[in-house]
C-alpha positions in Angstrom: -2.3 -2.4 -4.9 -1.6 -0.7 -2.0 -0.2 -2.5 1.3 -0.8 -1.3 5.0 1.0 -2.8 7.0 1.6 -3.2 10.5 3.6 -4.9 13.2 7.3 -5.3 14.5 9.9 -3.7 13.9 10.3 -3.8 10.4 6.5 -2.6 10.5 5.2 -5.8 8.3 7.4 -4.9 5.8 8.9 -8.3 5.1 5.4 -9.8 4.4 4.1 -6.5 1.9 7.5 -7.6 0.1 7.2 -11.6 -0.2 3.3 -10.4 -1.5 4.4 -8.9 -4.0 5.7 -11.1 -6.2 2.1 -13.2 -5.3 0.4 -10.5 -6.3 3.0 -9.7 -9.9 2.0 -13.8 -9.9 -1.9 -12.2 -9.8 -1.1 -10.1 -12.9 -1.4 -7.0 -10.3 0.6 -3.8 -10.5 1.3 -3.1 -6.7 2.5 0.9 -6.3 6.2 0.9 -4.5 5.1 2.6 -1.1 3.0 1.5 1.4 2.2 2.4 5.2 3.9 0.8 8.0 3.3 1.1 11.8 6.5 0.1 13.0 5.7 -1.5 16.7 1.8 -0.5 16.2 0.9 -1.5 20.2 3.5 1.7 20.6 2.3 4.4 17.6 -1.6 4.7 18.9 -3.4 5.4 21.8 -6.0 3.9 24.3 -9.2 5.3 21.2 -6.4 4.1 18.8 -6.2 7.2 16.8 -2.4 7.4 15.6 0.0 8.6 18.3 2.1 11.0 15.1 -0.6 11.8 12.7 1.6 14.0 10.5 3.6 10.5 9.7 1.1 7.9 8.7 -0.7 10.3 6.5 1.4 11.1 4.3 2.1 8.3 4.0 -0.5 7.1 2.9 -1.2 10.9 -0.1 2.3 9.0 -1.8 0.1 6.0 -1.9 -3.1 7.1 -2.7 -1.7 9.4 -5.1 1.2 6.7 -6.6 -2.5 4.6 -6.5 -4.7 7.1 -8.1 -2.1 7.8 -11.4 -1.6 4.1 -12.0 -5.9 3.5 -12.0 -5.9 6.1 -14.8 -3.8 5.0 -17.5 -5.2 0.5 -17.1 -8.1 1.8 -16.9 -7.5 3.3 -20.3 -5.5 0.5 -21.1 -8.2 -2.1 -20.5 -10.7 -0.4 -22.4 -8.9 -0.3 -25.4 -8.1 -4.1 -25.3 -9.1 -6.1 -22.2 -6.7 -8.3 -21.0 -6.4 -11.9 -22.1 -7.9 -10.4 -25.6 
């Protein structure tokens, strides 16, 4: 599970941290890095394009790389031994 958040000064990061605990109880693996848009209403132009494309792009690459990394061993583990059996 990966998170993309937006909001005020924290960019929704506090909400993401609260959700990590919820998803742990659902036996879901969450990746550490997130894509966060602090003060989102100031980060995008009138067409919805980010003013700074490099920052979110780099964060998304890191997040997706981690998500792909975790998906491979978890898929193999589920094939060998389905969860809960």
